[in-house]
Residue, then its C-alpha position, 0 to 999 in steps of 0.5 A: m500500500a505505501g509503495e503504491i502511494k509513493f509510486q503514484l506521488d512520484k508519478i504526479k510529481k514527475g508529471l508536474d515538471p514545469a518544462q514538461m507541462a509547458k511542452l504538453a500544454y503548448p499544443v492545447f493553447i495553440d489549438n485554442t488560438p483563433e486563426r483568421t490570418g495566422n498571426a496569433k498562432s505564428r506569434t505564440s511561442l514556448r519560451s522558458n517554460r512559458i507560453n508567450a502570446n506576443y501580439p497586441y490583441a492576445q488579451r482580447l482573444d483570450d477574453g473571448w473576443s473571437r467568434q471562432k474560439p469564444n472561450g479564449m486560449t487560457k481557459p481550455t488549456a487550464k481545463w486540459f491541465a486539470d484533467y491531465i493532473k487528475s489522470l496522473g493520480s488515477n492510473 
């Protein structure tokens, strides 16, 4: 029992590595970025374990300004992140 708990905790800890989480979350963020001209997606990058949306209207898109992606990028990515963390402890 104690060994199984330690295994699960180690699995969760490994899964929460910031660099790994950023790499896993980045495609989710990109998939939830609206694409009219491609500028928003092309100017979003992964730098220093953070997703960097480097364009002046990023906050408006994230606030739901686009009809294509009315939930923005952060909310769906955060939901994915929460589901991912839950999955780490369930196996």
